[in-house]
C-alpha positions as CSV (number, residue, x, y, z in Angstrom):
1,I,0.0,0.0,0.0
2,L,1.3,3.5,-0.9
3,M,0.0,5.8,1.7
4,D,0.1,9.6,1.7
5,I,0.4,10.8,5.3
6,Q,-1.3,14.1,4.7
7,L,-4.8,13.2,3.6
8,P,-7.6,15.8,3.4
9,E,-10.1,14.2,5.8
10,V,-8.0,11.9,8.0
11,S,-4.4,11.4,8.9
12,G,-2.6,8.7,6.9
13,L,-1.2,7.5,10.2
14,D,-4.7,6.9,11.4
15,V,-5.5,4.8,8.3
16,I,-2.3,2.8,8.8
17,K,-3.2,2.1,12.4
18,W,-6.6,0.8,11.2
19,L,-5.0,-1.4,8.6
20,K,-2.5,-2.8,11.1
21,E,-5.3,-3.6,13.6
22,D,-7.2,-5.6,11.0
23,D,-6.2,-9.2,10.6
24,A,-7.1,-9.1,6.9
25,T,-4.7,-6.3,6.2
26,K,-2.1,-6.1,8.9
27,A,0.5,-8.1,7.0
28,I,0.4,-5.9,3.9
29,P,3.4,-3.6,3.7
30,V,2.7,0.1,3.9
31,I,5.0,2.6,2.2
32,A,4.6,6.2,3.3
33,V,4.9,8.7,0.6
34,T,4.9,12.2,2.2
35,A,6.1,15.7,2.1
36,F,7.0,15.5,5.8
37,A,10.7,15.5,5.7
38,M,11.6,17.3,8.9
39,K,14.0,15.7,11.5
40,G,12.1,13.0,13.3
41,D,9.3,12.6,10.7
42,E,10.6,9.3,9.3
43,E,11.0,7.8,12.8
44,R,7.5,8.9,13.8
45,I,6.0,7.6,10.6
46,R,7.8,4.2,10.8
47,E,6.7,3.9,14.4
48,G,3.2,4.5,13.1
49,G,3.4,1.2,11.2
50,C,5.0,1.9,7.9
51,E,7.6,-0.5,6.6
52,A,9.2,2.2,4.4
53,Y,9.3,5.9,4.1
54,I,9.7,8.0,0.9
55,S,9.8,11.8,1.1
56,K,8.7,14.1,-1.7
57,P,10.0,15.1,-4.1
58,I,10.3,11.4,-5.0
59,S,13.4,9.9,-6.5
60,V,12.1,7.6,-9.2
61,S,14.8,5.1,-8.8
62,M,14.4,4.9,-5.0
63,F,10.7,4.7,-5.4
64,L,10.9,1.8,-7.8
65,D,13.5,0.0,-5.7
66,T,11.3,0.3,-2.6
67,V,8.1,-0.9,-4.3
68,R,9.9,-3.8,-5.9
69,H,11.4,-4.8,-2.6
70,F,8.0,-4.9,-0.9
71,A,6.0,-6.3,-3.9
72,G,7.8,-9.6,-3.4
73,A,6.7,-9.7,0.3
74,V,3.0,-10.2,-0.5
């Protein structure tokens, strides 16, 4: 799952929490894609349940490498 952390109606971290609490979705890897790039943001987002963190602007090669890595996990 590619998850933007800054959603209009709800925090992406809340959505991730709901996904990780559900037996049907908790094993699906979540990759955070976010404009949050301040010190501590990556740690906070990973602690929120994300397996990976990609900050915007996105490096295409890093994005593809990350998605490929986790695509094999499901």
